[in-house]
All heavy atoms as a GROMACS GRO file, in nm:
protein
  613
    1MET      N    1  -0.510   0.965  -0.916
    1MET     CA    2  -0.534   0.842  -0.988
    1MET      C    3  -0.609   0.744  -0.898
    1MET      O    4  -0.566   0.718  -0.787
    1MET     CB    5  -0.400   0.781  -1.030
    1MET     CG    6  -0.411   0.648  -1.096
    1MET     SD    7  -0.246   0.593  -1.143
    1MET     CE    8  -0.267   0.422  -1.116
    2PRO      N    9  -0.719   0.692  -0.944
    2PRO     CA   10  -0.792   0.595  -0.862
    2PRO      C   11  -0.718   0.462  -0.858
    2PRO      O   12  -0.633   0.435  -0.940
    2PRO     CB   13  -0.925   0.582  -0.935
    2PRO     CG   14  -0.896   0.618  -1.075
    2PRO     CD   15  -0.786   0.720  -1.070
    3GLU      N   16  -0.751   0.380  -0.759
    3GLU     CA   17  -0.692   0.247  -0.751
    3GLU      C   18  -0.734   0.169  -0.875
    3GLU      O   19  -0.851   0.165  -0.910
    3GLU     CB   20  -0.736   0.178  -0.624
    3GLU     CG   21  -0.687   0.249  -0.500
    3GLU     CD   22  -0.745   0.192  -0.372
    3GLU    OE1   23  -0.834   0.107  -0.379
    3GLU    OE2   24  -0.700   0.235  -0.266
    4SER      N   25  -0.637   0.108  -0.942
    4SER     CA   26  -0.667   0.037  -1.066
    4SER      C   27  -0.562  -0.069  -1.092
    4SER      O   28  -0.456  -0.072  -1.029
    4SER     CB   29  -0.670   0.136  -1.183
    4SER     OG   30  -0.545   0.200  -1.195
    5VAL      N   31  -0.590  -0.157  -1.190
    5VAL     CA   32  -0.495  -0.261  -1.229
    5VAL      C   33  -0.406  -0.205  -1.339
    5VAL      O   34  -0.454  -0.147  -1.436
    5VAL     CB   35  -0.570  -0.387  -1.279
    5VAL    CG1   36  -0.472  -0.490  -1.332
    5VAL    CG2   37  -0.653  -0.446  -1.166
    6ASP      N   38  -0.274  -0.221  -1.323
    6ASP     CA   39  -0.178  -0.176  -1.423
    6ASP      C   40  -0.181  -0.273  -1.540
    6ASP      O   41  -0.169  -0.395  -1.523
    6ASP     CB   42  -0.039  -0.170  -1.362
    6ASP     CG   43   0.065  -0.123  -1.459
    6ASP    OD1   44   0.061  -0.006  -1.498
    6ASP    OD2   45   0.151  -0.206  -1.497
    7SER      N   46  -0.195  -0.221  -1.661
    7SER     CA   47  -0.209  -0.307  -1.779
    7SER      C   48  -0.081  -0.384  -1.812
    7SER      O   49  -0.087  -0.493  -1.866
    7SER     CB   50  -0.253  -0.225  -1.900
    7SER     OG   51  -0.156  -0.126  -1.930
    8SER      N   52   0.036  -0.332  -1.777
    8SER     CA   53   0.160  -0.402  -1.812
    8SER      C   54   0.202  -0.505  -1.708
    8SER      O   55   0.268  -0.603  -1.742
    8SER     CB   56   0.273  -0.302  -1.838
    8SER     OG   57   0.298  -0.227  -1.722
    9THR      N   58   0.167  -0.487  -1.580
    9THR     CA   59   0.209  -0.582  -1.477
    9THR      C   60   0.096  -0.672  -1.428
    9THR      O   61   0.121  -0.778  -1.373
    9THR     CB   62   0.265  -0.508  -1.354
    9THR    OG1   63   0.160  -0.430  -1.295
    9THR    CG2   64   0.383  -0.421  -1.389
   10GLY      N   65  -0.028  -0.626  -1.443
   10GLY     CA   66  -0.142  -0.701  -1.391
   10GLY      C   67  -0.160  -0.683  -1.240
   10GLY      O   68  -0.244  -0.747  -1.180
   11MET      N   69  -0.079  -0.596  -1.180
   11MET     CA   70  -0.089  -0.573  -1.036
   11MET      C   71  -0.171  -0.447  -1.009
   11MET      O   72  -0.174  -0.355  -1.090
   11MET     CB   73   0.052  -0.557  -0.974
   11MET     CG   74   0.132  -0.684  -0.976
   11MET     SD   75   0.283  -0.674  -0.878
   11MET     CE   76   0.392  -0.589  -0.992
   12TRP      N   77  -0.237  -0.444  -0.894
   12TRP     CA   78  -0.310  -0.325  -0.853
   12TRP      C   79  -0.213  -0.213  -0.822
   12TRP      O   80  -0.105  -0.236  -0.769
   12TRP     CB   81  -0.396  -0.354  -0.730
   12TRP     CG   82  -0.519  -0.430  -0.762
   12TRP    CD1   83  -0.534  -0.566  -0.767
   12TRP    CD2   84  -0.645  -0.374  -0.798
   12TRP    NE1   85  -0.662  -0.597  -0.802
   12TRP    CE2   86  -0.733  -0.481  -0.822
   12TRP    CE3   87  -0.692  -0.245  -0.811
   12TRP    CZ2   88  -0.864  -0.463  -0.859
   12TRP    CZ3   89  -0.824  -0.226  -0.848
   12TRP    CH2   90  -0.909  -0.334  -0.871
   13VAL      N   91  -0.252  -0.091  -0.855
   13VAL     CA   92  -0.175   0.028  -0.820
   13VAL      C   93  -0.256   0.106  -0.718
   13VAL      O   94  -0.374   0.136  -0.741
   13VAL     CB   95  -0.148   0.116  -0.945
   13VAL    CG1   96  -0.071   0.241  -0.906
   13VAL    CG2   97  -0.074   0.038  -1.051
   14VAL      N   98  -0.194   0.135  -0.603
   14VAL     CA   99  -0.262   0.209  -0.497
   14VAL      C  100  -0.178   0.330  -0.459
   14VAL      O  101  -0.058   0.333  -0.483
   14VAL     CB  102  -0.287   0.121  -0.372
   14VAL    CG1  103  -0.383   0.008  -0.403
   14VAL    CG2  104  -0.157   0.065  -0.318
   15GLU      N  105  -0.243   0.429  -0.402
   15GLU     CA  106  -0.170   0.546  -0.355
   15GLU      C  107  -0.229   0.592  -0.222
   15GLU      O  108  -0.343   0.562  -0.189
   15GLU     CB  109  -0.173   0.659  -0.458
   15GLU     CG  110  -0.309   0.712  -0.492
   15GLU     CD  111  -0.302   0.817  -0.601
   15GLU    OE1  112  -0.207   0.896  -0.604
   15GLU    OE2  113  -0.394   0.820  -0.684
   16CYS      N  114  -0.147   0.664  -0.148
   16CYS     CA  115  -0.187   0.716  -0.017
   16CYS      C  116  -0.287   0.830  -0.035
   16CYS      O  117  -0.270   0.915  -0.122
   16CYS     CB  118  -0.064   0.764   0.057
   16CYS     SG  119  -0.098   0.824   0.222
   17GLU      N  120  -0.390   0.831   0.047
   17GLU     CA  121  -0.484   0.943   0.045
   17GLU      C  122  -0.425   1.057   0.126
   17GLU      O  123  -0.366   1.036   0.231
   17GLU     CB  124  -0.618   0.902   0.106
   17GLU     CG  125  -0.695   0.802   0.022
   17GLU     CD  126  -0.830   0.774   0.083
   17GLU    OE1  127  -0.921   0.858   0.066
   17GLU    OE2  128  -0.844   0.671   0.148
   18VAL      N  129  -0.441   1.179   0.075
   18VAL     CA  130  -0.388   1.297   0.145
   18VAL      C  131  -0.498   1.401   0.163
   18VAL      O  132  -0.595   1.404   0.089
   18VAL     CB  133  -0.269   1.360   0.069
   18VAL    CG1  134  -0.150   1.266   0.067
   18VAL    CG2  135  -0.308   1.398  -0.071
   19THR      N  136  -0.478   1.485   0.264
   19THR     CA  137  -0.571   1.595   0.287
   19THR      C  138  -0.543   1.707   0.188
   19THR      O  139  -0.448   1.700   0.111
   19THR     CB  140  -0.555   1.649   0.432
   19THR    OG1  141  -0.422   1.697   0.447
   19THR    CG2  142  -0.583   1.542   0.535
   20ASN      N  143  -0.624   1.811   0.190
   20ASN     CA  144  -0.604   1.925   0.099
   20ASN      C  145  -0.470   1.993   0.117
   20ASN      O  146  -0.416   2.052   0.024
   20ASN     CB  147  -0.717   2.027   0.115
   20ASN     CG  148  -0.848   1.973   0.064
   20ASN    OD1  149  -0.852   1.882  -0.017
   20ASN    ND2  150  -0.957   2.029   0.114
   21ASP      N  151  -0.414   1.987   0.237
   21ASP     CA  152  -0.284   2.050   0.260
   21ASP      C  153  -0.167   1.952   0.243
   21ASP      O  154  -0.054   1.983   0.278
   21ASP     CB  155  -0.278   2.118   0.397
   21ASP     CG  156  -0.301   2.023   0.512
   21ASP    OD1  157  -0.323   1.903   0.489
   21ASP    OD2  158  -0.297   2.069   0.628
   22GLY      N  159  -0.193   1.833   0.189
   22GLY     CA  160  -0.086   1.739   0.154
   22GLY      C  161  -0.047   1.640   0.262
   22GLY      O  162   0.042   1.557   0.240
   23ARG      N  163  -0.111   1.644   0.378
   23ARG     CA  164  -0.078   1.547   0.483
   23ARG      C  165  -0.148   1.414   0.457
   23ARG      O  166  -0.263   1.412   0.415
   23ARG     CB  167  -0.120   1.601   0.620
   23ARG     CG  168  -0.038   1.720   0.665
   23ARG     CD  169  -0.080   1.769   0.802
   23ARG     NE  170  -0.217   1.818   0.794
   23ARG     CZ  171  -0.308   1.800   0.889
   23ARG    NH1  172  -0.279   1.735   0.997
   23ARG    NH2  173  -0.429   1.848   0.875
   24PRO      N  174  -0.080   1.301   0.483
   24PRO     CA  175  -0.145   1.172   0.461
   24PRO      C  176  -0.259   1.150   0.560
   24PRO      O  177  -0.251   1.191   0.676
   24PRO     CB  178  -0.034   1.069   0.484
   24PRO     CG  179   0.079   1.142   0.546
   24PRO     CD  180   0.058   1.289   0.526
   25ILE      N  181  -0.364   1.086   0.512
   25ILE     CA  182  -0.477   1.051   0.598
   25ILE      C  183  -0.443   0.919   0.665
   25ILE      O  184  -0.412   0.820   0.598
   25ILE     CB  185  -0.607   1.038   0.517
   25ILE    CG1  186  -0.644   1.174   0.456
   25ILE    CG2  187  -0.720   0.985   0.604
   25ILE    CD1  188  -0.761   1.169   0.362
   26THR      N  189  -0.443   0.917   0.795
   26THR     CA  190  -0.411   0.795   0.869
   26THR      C  191  -0.531   0.753   0.952
   26THR      O  192  -0.617   0.834   0.984
   26THR     CB  193  -0.291   0.817   0.962
   26THR    OG1  194  -0.321   0.924   1.053
   26THR    CG2  195  -0.166   0.852   0.884
   27SER      N  196  -0.535   0.626   0.984
   27SER     CA  197  -0.641   0.575   1.070
   27SER      C  198  -0.589   0.452   1.142
   27SER      O  199  -0.490   0.392   1.104
   27SER     CB  200  -0.766   0.541   0.988
   27SER     OG  201  -0.738   0.442   0.894
   28VAL      N  202  -0.658   0.417   1.248
   28VAL     CA  203  -0.624   0.298   1.327
   28VAL      C  204  -0.722   0.188   1.289
   28VAL      O  205  -0.842   0.211   1.282
   28VAL     CB  206  -0.633   0.330   1.478
   28VAL    CG1  207  -0.606   0.206   1.561
   28VAL    CG2  208  -0.537   0.443   1.514
   29ILE      N  209  -0.669   0.070   1.262
   29ILE     CA  210  -0.756  -0.044   1.232
   29ILE      C  211  -0.739  -0.150   1.340
   29ILE      O  212  -0.633  -0.162   1.402
   29ILE     CB  213  -0.726  -0.104   1.093
   29ILE    CG1  214  -0.582  -0.152   1.084
   29ILE    CG2  215  -0.755  -0.004   0.984
   29ILE    CD1  216  -0.552  -0.233   0.961
   30HIS      N  217  -0.844  -0.224   1.364
   30HIS     CA  218  -0.841  -0.330   1.465
   30HIS      C  219  -0.764  -0.449   1.410
   30HIS      O  220  -0.778  -0.485   1.293
   30HIS     CB  221  -0.983  -0.370   1.503
   30HIS     CG  222  -0.988  -0.446   1.631
   30HIS    ND1  223  -0.965  -0.581   1.637
   30HIS    CD2  224  -1.011  -0.405   1.759
   30HIS    CE1  225  -0.975  -0.621   1.762
   30HIS    NE2  226  -1.002  -0.517   1.837
   31LEU      N  227  -0.681  -0.512   1.493
   31LEU     CA  228  -0.599  -0.625   1.448
   31LEU      C  229  -0.684  -0.740   1.396
   31LEU      O  230  -0.638  -0.816   1.310
   31LEU     CB  231  -0.509  -0.673   1.562
   31LEU     CG  232  -0.398  -0.578   1.604
   31LEU    CD1  233  -0.321  -0.634   1.722
   31LEU    CD2  234  -0.305  -0.551   1.488
   32ASP      N  235  -0.805  -0.756   1.445
   32ASP     CA  236  -0.892  -0.864   1.399
   32ASP      C  237  -0.936  -0.847   1.254
   32ASP      O  238  -0.986  -0.941   1.193
   32ASP     CB  239  -1.018  -0.874   1.486
   32ASP     CG  240  -0.986  -0.924   1.626
   32ASP    OD1  241  -0.876  -0.979   1.646
   32ASP    OD2  242  -1.072  -0.908   1.714
   33THR      N  243  -0.918  -0.727   1.197
   33THR     CA  244  -0.961  -0.704   1.059
   33THR      C  245  -0.852  -0.732   0.957
   33THR      O  246  -0.877  -0.728   0.838
   33THR     CB  247  -1.009  -0.559   1.041
   33THR    OG1  248  -0.899  -0.470   1.064
   33THR    CG2  249  -1.122  -0.526   1.138
   34ILE      N  250  -0.729  -0.764   1.003
   34ILE     CA  251  -0.619  -0.793   0.911
   34ILE      C  252  -0.628  -0.938   0.868
   34ILE      O  253  -0.627  -1.029   0.950
   34ILE     CB  254  -0.483  -0.764   0.977
   34ILE    CG1  255  -0.473  -0.617   1.015
   34ILE    CG2  256  -0.368  -0.805   0.883
   34ILE    CD1  257  -0.349  -0.581   1.094
   35ILE      N  258  -0.637  -0.959   0.736
   35ILE     CA  259  -0.649  -1.094   0.682
   35ILE      C  260  -0.511  -1.150   0.647
   35ILE      O  261  -0.479  -1.263   0.678
   35ILE     CB  262  -0.740  -1.094   0.558
   35ILE    CG1  263  -0.880  -1.050   0.599
   35ILE    CG2  264  -0.743  -1.231   0.492
   35ILE    CD1  265  -0.974  -1.026   0.483
   36GLN      N  266  -0.430  -1.070   0.580
   36GLN     CA  267  -0.294  -1.113   0.545
   36GLN      C  268  -0.209  -0.990   0.515
   36GLN      O  269  -0.261  -0.880   0.499
   36GLN     CB  270  -0.294  -1.207   0.425
   36GLN     CG  271  -0.332  -1.141   0.293
   36GLN     CD  272  -0.334  -1.240   0.180
   36GLN    OE1  273  -0.391  -1.348   0.194
   36GLN    NE2  274  -0.273  -1.206   0.070
   37ALA      N  275  -0.079  -1.013   0.508
   37ALA     CA  276   0.013  -0.904   0.477
   37ALA      C  277   0.002  -0.867   0.330
   37ALA      O  278  -0.041  -0.947   0.247
   37ALA     CB  279   0.156  -0.947   0.509
   38ALA      N  280   0.041  -0.745   0.297
   38ALA     CA  281   0.045  -0.700   0.158
   38ALA      C  282   0.189  -0.664   0.125
   38ALA      O  283   0.258  -0.599   0.203
   38ALA     CB  284  -0.045  -0.580   0.138
   39HIS      N  285   0.235  -0.708   0.009
   39HIS     CA  286   0.371  -0.679  -0.036
   39HIS      C  287   0.363  -0.565  -0.137
   39HIS      O  288   0.305  -0.581  -0.244
   39HIS     CB  289   0.430  -0.805  -0.100
   39HIS     CG  290   0.574  -0.794  -0.131
   39HIS    ND1  291   0.627  -0.849  -0.244
   39HIS    CD2  292   0.676  -0.737  -0.066
   39HIS    CE1  293   0.757  -0.825  -0.246
   39HIS    NE2  294   0.789  -0.758  -0.139
   40LEU      N  295   0.417  -0.450  -0.102
   40LEU     CA  296   0.408  -0.331  -0.186
   40LEU      C  297   0.541  -0.303  -0.255
   40LEU      O  298   0.647  -0.308  -0.191
   40LEU     CB  299   0.369  -0.209  -0.103
   40LEU     CG  300   0.238  -0.218  -0.027
   40LEU    CD1  301   0.218  -0.091   0.057
   40LEU    CD2  302   0.122  -0.239  -0.121
   41HIS      N  303   0.536  -0.273  -0.384
   41HIS     CA  304   0.653  -0.230  -0.461
   41HIS      C  305   0.631  -0.085  -0.499
   41HIS      O  306   0.526  -0.050  -0.553
   41HIS     CB  307   0.666  -0.310  -0.592
   41HIS     CG  308   0.720  -0.446  -0.575
   41HIS    ND1  309   0.855  -0.469  -0.564
   41HIS    CD2  310   0.660  -0.566  -0.568
   41HIS    CE1  311   0.874  -0.599  -0.551
   41HIS    NE2  312   0.758  -0.659  -0.553
   42PRO      N  313   0.729   0.003  -0.477
   42PRO     CA  314   0.713   0.141  -0.521
   42PRO      C  315   0.699   0.150  -0.672
   42PRO      O  316   0.759   0.072  -0.745
   42PRO     CB  317   0.841   0.210  -0.475
   42PRO     CG  318   0.904   0.119  -0.377
   42PRO     CD  319   0.856  -0.018  -0.408
   43VAL      N  320   0.618   0.244  -0.718
   43VAL     CA  321   0.610   0.273  -0.861
   43VAL      C  322   0.718   0.376  -0.889
   43VAL      O  323   0.711   0.491  -0.844
   43VAL     CB  324   0.471   0.328  -0.900
   43VAL    CG1  325   0.468   0.368  -1.046
   43VAL    CG2  326   0.364   0.224  -0.871
   44PHE      N  327   0.823   0.334  -0.960
   44PHE     CA  328   0.934   0.423  -0.993
   44PHE      C  329   0.898   0.504  -1.116
   44PHE      O  330   0.847   0.452  -1.213
   44PHE     CB  331   1.061   0.343  -1.019
   44PHE     CG  332   1.108   0.266  -0.899
   44PHE    CD1  333   1.082   0.130  -0.888
   44PHE    CD2  334   1.176   0.330  -0.797
   44PHE    CE1  335   1.125   0.059  -0.778
   44PHE    CE2  336   1.219   0.259  -0.686
   44PHE     CZ  337   1.194   0.124  -0.677
   45LYS      N  338   0.925   0.633  -1.110
   45LYS     CA  339   0.900   0.721  -1.224
   45LYS      C  340   1.033   0.759  -1.286
   45LYS      O  341   1.135   0.699  -1.256
   45LYS     CB  342   0.821   0.842  -1.178
   45LYS     CG  343   0.689   0.800  -1.116
   45LYS     CD  344   0.589   0.907  -1.119
   45LYS     CE  345   0.459   0.848  -1.063
   45LYS     NZ  346   0.350   0.934  -1.077
   46GLU      N  347   1.034   0.861  -1.371
   46GLU     CA  348   1.159   0.903  -1.433
   46GLU      C  349   1.257   0.951  -1.327
   46GLU      O  350   1.218   0.999  -1.222
   46GLU     CB  351   1.135   1.016  -1.534
   46GLU     CG  352   1.058   0.973  -1.656
   46GLU     CD  353   0.908   0.992  -1.640
   46GLU    OE1  354   0.866   1.077  -1.559
   46GLU    OE2  355   0.833   0.920  -1.706
   47GLY      N  356   1.384   0.941  -1.360
   47GLY     CA  357   1.488   0.989  -1.270
   47GLY      C  358   1.553   0.876  -1.193
   47GLY      O  359   1.521   0.759  -1.211
   48PHE      N  360   1.644   0.914  -1.107
   48PHE     CA  361   1.720   0.817  -1.031
   48PHE      C  362   1.669   0.808  -0.889
   48PHE      O  363   1.615   0.904  -0.835
   48PHE     CB  364   1.868   0.857  -1.029
   48PHE     CG  365   1.934   0.850  -1.163
   48PHE    CD1  366   1.947   0.963  -1.242
   48PHE    CD2  367   1.980   0.729  -1.212
   48PHE    CE1  368   2.006   0.957  -1.366
   48PHE    CE2  369   2.039   0.721  -1.336
   48PHE     CZ  370   2.053   0.836  -1.414
   49VAL      N  371   1.691   0.693  -0.827
   49VAL     CA  372   1.659   0.674  -0.686
   49VAL      C  373   1.788   0.694  -0.608
   49VAL      O  374   1.893   0.644  -0.647
   49VAL     CB  375   1.603   0.532  -0.662
   49VAL    CG1  376   1.580   0.506  -0.514
   49VAL    CG2  377   1.475   0.511  -0.740
   50SER      N  378   1.779   0.767  -0.500
   50SER     CA  379   1.898   0.795  -0.419
   50SER      C  380   1.963   0.667  -0.370
   50SER      O  381   1.894   0.573  -0.326
   50SER     CB  382   1.860   0.881  -0.298
   50SER     OG  383   1.967   0.890  -0.207
   51LYS      N  384   2.096   0.663  -0.375
   51LYS     CA  385   2.166   0.545  -0.324
   51LYS      C  386   2.160   0.540  -0.171
   51LYS      O  387   2.196   0.440  -0.111
   51LYS     CB  388   2.310   0.542  -0.373
   51LYS     CG  389   2.398   0.652  -0.322
   51LYS     CD  390   2.538   0.636  -0.379
   51LYS     CE  391   2.630   0.745  -0.329
   51LYS     NZ  392   2.764   0.728  -0.382
   52TYR      N  393   2.113   0.647  -0.109
   52TYR     CA  394   2.100   0.652   0.037
   52TYR      C  395   1.960   0.613   0.083
   52TYR      O  396   1.930   0.621   0.202
   52TYR     CB  397   2.135   0.791   0.088
   52TYR     CG  398   2.276   0.831   0.050
   52TYR    CD1  399   2.298   0.928  -0.047
   52TYR    CD2  400   2.385   0.769   0.109
   52TYR    CE1  401   2.428   0.963  -0.083
   52TYR    CE2  402   2.514   0.803   0.073
   52TYR     CZ  403   2.535   0.900  -0.023
   52TYR     OH  404   2.662   0.933  -0.059
   53LEU      N  405   1.874   0.571  -0.008
   53LEU     CA  406   1.739   0.528   0.028
   53LEU      C  407   1.748   0.403   0.114
   53LEU      O  408   1.812   0.305   0.078
   53LEU     CB  409   1.657   0.499  -0.099
   53LEU     CG  410   1.510   0.467  -0.078
   53LEU    CD1  411   1.435   0.593  -0.035
   53LEU    CD2  412   1.449   0.412  -0.204
   54SER      N  413   1.682   0.406   0.228
   54SER     CA  414   1.682   0.294   0.322
   54SER      C  415   1.553   0.215   0.307
   54SER      O  416   1.453   0.266   0.255
   54SER     CB  417   1.695   0.348   0.464
   54SER     OG  418   1.667   0.248   0.559
   55PHE      N  419   1.551   0.092   0.357
   55PHE     CA  420   1.430   0.011   0.352
   55PHE      C  421   1.317   0.071   0.436
   55PHE      O  422   1.201   0.034   0.420
   55PHE     CB  423   1.460  -0.133   0.398
   55PHE     CG  424   1.489  -0.146   0.545
   55PHE    CD1  425   1.387  -0.176   0.634
   55PHE    CD2  426   1.617  -0.129   0.593
   55PHE    CE1  427   1.413  -0.188   0.770
   55PHE    CE2  428   1.645  -0.141   0.728
   55PHE     CZ  429   1.543  -0.171   0.816
   56THR      N  430   1.350   0.165   0.523
   56THR     CA  431   1.247   0.229   0.605
   56THR      C  432   1.184   0.351   0.537
   56THR      O  433   1.088   0.406   0.588
   56THR     CB  434   1.305   0.274   0.740
   56THR    OG1  435   1.410   0.370   0.716
   56THR    CG2  436   1.360   0.157   0.819
   57ASP      N  437   1.236   0.393   0.422
   57ASP     CA  438   1.194   0.517   0.357
   57ASP      C  439   1.078   0.510   0.257
   57ASP      O  440   1.012   0.611   0.236
   57ASP     CB  441   1.313   0.581   0.284
   57ASP     CG  442   1.422   0.625   0.379
   57ASP    OD1  443   1.391   0.656   0.495
   57ASP    OD2  444   1.539   0.629   0.336
   58PRO      N  445   1.053   0.400   0.188
   58PRO     CA  446   0.959   0.403   0.075
   58PRO      C  447   0.820   0.459   0.103
   58PRO      O  448   0.765   0.528   0.019
   58PRO     CB  449   0.951   0.258   0.030
   58PRO     CG  450   1.084   0.202   0.066
   58PRO     CD  451   1.119   0.270   0.195
   59LEU      N  452   0.762   0.433   0.218
   59LEU     CA  453   0.627   0.485   0.244
   59LEU      C  454   0.626   0.637   0.249
   59LEU      O  455   0.525   0.700   0.221
   59LEU     CB  456   0.569   0.427   0.372
   59LEU     CG  457   0.533   0.278   0.367
   59LEU    CD1  458   0.485   0.230   0.503
   59LEU    CD2  459   0.431   0.250   0.260
   60ASP      N  460   0.740   0.698   0.282
   60ASP     CA  461   0.751   0.844   0.286
   60ASP      C  462   0.800   0.902   0.153
   60ASP      O  463   0.770   1.016   0.122
   60ASP     CB  464   0.846   0.887   0.397
   60ASP     CG  465   0.795   0.850   0.535
   60ASP    OD1  466   0.673   0.857   0.556
   60ASP    OD2  467   0.877   0.812   0.619
   61LYS      N  468   0.875   0.826   0.076
   61LYS     CA  469   0.940   0.879  -0.044
   61LYS      C  470   0.862   0.854  -0.174
   61LYS      O  471   0.888   0.920  -0.273
   61LYS     CB  472   1.080   0.819  -0.060
   61LYS     CG  473   1.171   0.841   0.059
   61LYS     CD  474   1.204   0.987   0.076
   61LYS     CE  475   1.302   1.004   0.193
   61LYS     NZ  476   1.324   1.139   0.230
   62PHE      N  477   0.771   0.757  -0.175
   62PHE     CA  478   0.696   0.725  -0.296
   62PHE      C  479   0.547   0.748  -0.272
   62PHE      O  480   0.497   0.729  -0.162
   62PHE     CB  481   0.721   0.580  -0.337
   62PHE     CG  482   0.863   0.553  -0.374
   62PHE    CD1  483   0.954   0.505  -0.282
   62PHE    CD2  484   0.909   0.577  -0.503
   62PHE    CE1  485   1.086   0.482  -0.314
   62PHE    CE2  486   1.040   0.554  -0.538
   62PHE     CZ  487   1.129   0.507  -0.443
   63GLN      N  488   0.477   0.788  -0.378
   63GLN     CA  489   0.335   0.818  -0.365
   63GLN      C  490   0.246   0.700  -0.411
   63GLN      O  491   0.134   0.686  -0.365
   63GLN     CB  492   0.297   0.941  -0.449
   63GLN     CG  493   0.350   1.071  -0.394
   63GLN     CD  494   0.497   1.090  -0.425
   63GLN    OE1  495   0.544   1.056  -0.533
   63GLN    NE2  496   0.570   1.143  -0.330
   64MET      N  497   0.297   0.618  -0.502
   64MET     CA  498   0.216   0.508  -0.557
   64MET      C  499   0.292   0.377  -0.543
   64MET      O  500   0.415   0.373  -0.548
   64MET     CB  501   0.184   0.535  -0.705
   64MET     CG  502   0.097   0.656  -0.722
   64MET     SD  503   0.066   0.712  -0.892
   64MET     CE  504   0.089   0.573  -0.994
   65PHE      N  505   0.214   0.267  -0.527
   65PHE     CA  506   0.273   0.136  -0.505
   65PHE      C  507   0.196   0.030  -0.585
   65PHE      O  508   0.076   0.040  -0.603
   65PHE     CB  509   0.267   0.098  -0.356
   65PHE     CG  510   0.347   0.189  -0.269
   65PHE    CD1  511   0.291   0.304  -0.217
   65PHE    CD2  512   0.478   0.159  -0.239
   65PHE    CE1  513   0.364   0.390  -0.137
   65PHE    CE2  514   0.552   0.244  -0.159
   65PHE     CZ  515   0.495   0.359  -0.108
   66TYR      N  516   0.270  -0.072  -0.630
   66TYR     CA  517   0.208  -0.192  -0.685
   66TYR      C  518   0.180  -0.287  -0.568
   66TYR      O  519   0.263  -0.303  -0.479
   66TYR     CB  520   0.303  -0.266  -0.781
   66TYR     CG  521   0.334  -0.192  -0.908
   66TYR    CD1  522   0.462  -0.146  -0.934
   66TYR    CD2  523   0.236  -0.172  -1.005
   66TYR    CE1  524   0.493  -0.080  -1.052
   66TYR    CE2  525   0.265  -0.106  -1.123
   66TYR     CZ  526   0.394  -0.061  -1.146
   66TYR     OH  527   0.423   0.003  -1.262
   67VAL      N  528   0.064  -0.351  -0.568
   67VAL     CA  529   0.035  -0.457  -0.471
   67VAL      C  530   0.076  -0.587  -0.538
   67VAL      O  531   0.015  -0.629  -0.637
   67VAL     CB  532  -0.114  -0.460  -0.431
   67VAL    CG1  533  -0.140  -0.572  -0.332
   67VAL    CG2  534  -0.157  -0.326  -0.374
   68ASN      N  535   0.181  -0.649  -0.487
   68ASN     CA  536   0.240  -0.767  -0.551
   68ASN      C  537   0.154  -0.890  -0.526
   68ASN      O  538   0.150  -0.944  -0.417
   68ASN     CB  539   0.381  -0.790  -0.498
   68ASN     CG  540   0.453  -0.903  -0.568
   68ASN    OD1  541   0.400  -0.966  -0.657
   68ASN    ND2  542   0.575  -0.928  -0.526
   69LYS      N  543   0.085  -0.935  -0.631
   69LYS     CA  544   0.002  -1.055  -0.618
   69LYS      C  545   0.082  -1.183  -0.642
   69LYS      O  546   0.029  -1.292  -0.630
   69LYS     CB  547  -0.116  -1.048  -0.714
   69LYS     CG  548  -0.079  -1.056  -0.860
   69LYS     CD  549  -0.203  -1.052  -0.947
   69LYS     CE  550  -0.168  -1.068  -1.094
   69LYS     NZ  551  -0.287  -1.071  -1.175
   70PHE      N  552   0.208  -1.167  -0.679
   70PHE     CA  553   0.291  -1.283  -0.711
   70PHE      C  554   0.375  -1.330  -0.593
   70PHE      O  555   0.444  -1.431  -0.603
   70PHE     CB  556   0.383  -1.251  -0.830
   70PHE     CG  557   0.306  -1.206  -0.951
   70PHE    CD1  558   0.308  -1.074  -0.989
   70PHE    CD2  559   0.232  -1.296  -1.025
   70PHE    CE1  560   0.237  -1.030  -1.102
   70PHE    CE2  561   0.161  -1.255  -1.136
   70PHE     CZ  562   0.163  -1.123  -1.173
   71VAL      N  563   0.373  -1.258  -0.482
   71VAL     CA  564   0.454  -1.296  -0.366
   71VAL      C  565   0.401  -1.425  -0.305
   71VAL      O  566   0.281  -1.453  -0.307
   71VAL     CB  567   0.458  -1.181  -0.262
   71VAL    CG1  568   0.325  -1.165  -0.193
   71VAL    CG2  569   0.568  -1.203  -0.161
   72ASP      N  570   0.491  -1.505  -0.251
   72ASP     CA  571   0.454  -1.631  -0.187
   72ASP      C  572   0.410  -1.602  -0.044
   72ASP      O  573   0.491  -1.559   0.040
   72ASP     CB  574   0.575  -1.724  -0.189
   72ASP     CG  575   0.550  -1.856  -0.118
   72ASP    OD1  576   0.436  -1.884  -0.080
   72ASP    OD2  577   0.648  -1.933  -0.102
   73HIS      N  578   0.281  -1.621  -0.014
   73HIS     CA  579   0.232  -1.588   0.119
   73HIS      C  580   0.291  -1.678   0.228
   73HIS      O  581   0.284  -1.648   0.344
   73HIS     CB  582   0.079  -1.591   0.122
   73HIS     CG  583   0.019  -1.726   0.106
   73HIS    ND1  584  -0.001  -1.783  -0.018
   73HIS    CD2  585  -0.024  -1.815   0.196
   73HIS    CE1  586  -0.054  -1.902  -0.001
   73HIS    NE2  587  -0.070  -1.925   0.127
   74HIS      N  588   0.352  -1.791   0.188
   74HIS     CA  589   0.416  -1.878   0.287
   74HIS      C  590   0.554  -1.824   0.329
   74HIS      O  591   0.612  -1.873   0.424
   74HIS     CB  592   0.432  -2.019   0.230
   74HIS     CG  593   0.302  -2.088   0.204
   74HIS    ND1  594   0.216  -2.124   0.306
   74HIS    CD2  595   0.242  -2.123   0.089
   74HIS    CE1  596   0.109  -2.180   0.253
   74HIS    NE2  597   0.121  -2.180   0.121
   75ALA      N  598   0.603  -1.724   0.258
   75ALA     CA  599   0.734  -1.667   0.290
   75ALA      C  600   0.733  -1.596   0.425
   75ALA      O  601   0.837  -1.576   0.485
   75ALA     CB  602   0.777  -1.569   0.180
   76PHE      N  603   0.615  -1.557   0.472
   76PHE     CA  604   0.607  -1.486   0.598
   76PHE      C  605   0.577  -1.582   0.711
   76PHE      O  606   0.558  -1.550   0.820
   76PHE     CB  607   0.499  -1.377   0.591
   76PHE     CG  608   0.531  -1.275   0.486
   76PHE    CD1  609   0.459  -1.273   0.367
   76PHE    CD2  610   0.631  -1.183   0.505
   76PHE    CE1  611   0.486  -1.178   0.270
   76PHE    CE2  612   0.661  -1.089   0.409
   76PHE     CZ  613   0.589  -1.086   0.291
   0.00000   0.00000   0.00000
């Protein structure tokens, strides 16, 4: 699925790029290129989420995320 705006939330939906064998594509970016933080919400699909899911797990456990445009940037 390409990056697009979700019609029901109005938020962008993004997903991690992976190689042909399923490994995530990673890269190093220079700190001077970061403009602001991004608040990501996992896109939940059918089924239940484990009660043992930790705050450190979502980037590994979910494939798609909403980019929250409603977050208060002053909160950080």
